[in-house]
C-alpha positions in Angstrom: 6.2 10.4 24.0 4.4 7.4 25.4 1.6 7.8 28.0 0.8 5.3 30.7 -2.7 6.6 30.9 -5.4 7.5 28.3 -5.6 11.0 27.2 -8.7 13.1 27.8 -8.0 15.4 24.9 -9.0 15.1 21.3 -6.8 13.0 19.0 -6.0 14.2 15.5 -6.3 11.6 12.7 -4.5 12.3 9.5 -6.7 11.6 6.5 -4.3 12.9 3.8 -1.2 10.7 3.4 1.7 11.7 1.1 2.5 8.0 0.5 2.1 5.2 -2.0 1.1 1.9 -0.6 2.2 -1.2 -2.5 1.6 -4.9 -1.8 3.3 -7.9 -3.4 1.8 -11.4 -3.1 4.5 -13.8 -4.5 3.7 -17.4 -5.2 5.6 -20.0 -7.3 3.2 -19.5 -10.3 1.9 -15.9 -10.1 2.8 -12.5 -8.6 -0.1 -10.2 -7.6 0.9 -6.5 -7.2 -1.5 -3.9 -5.8 -1.0 -0.2 -5.2 -2.9 2.7 -3.8 -1.6 6.3 -4.3 -3.0 9.7 -3.3 -5.1 11.5 -5.9 -6.4 8.3 -7.6 -9.9 8.5 -6.0 -9.0 5.8 -3.6 -9.0 3.2 -6.4 -6.5 0.4 -6.0 -4.4 -0.7 -9.0 -4.1 -4.4 -9.4 -1.7 -6.2 -11.7 -0.9 -9.9 -12.1 2.3 -11.3 -13.5 3.9 -14.7 -14.2 6.2 -15.6 -11.3 9.8 -14.5 -12.0 8.8 -11.7 -14.5 11.1 -9.1 -13.0 11.2 -7.1 -16.2 7.3 -6.9 -16.1 7.5 -5.9 -12.5 9.9 -3.0 -13.3 7.6 -1.8 -16.0 4.8 -1.2 -13.6 
């Protein structure tokens, strides 16, 4: 439901997500893959592959 006016009540913010966040930065020479998953202490995983290495991407 959309409101046309601001709400005066408190807003709940979810701090626990049941999701895995993944980013892919694809260039012609390198691929950078990062991921953040719940329960990992908020530490981001970071992997670099040669561009076009689909087999390496699937192993991650």
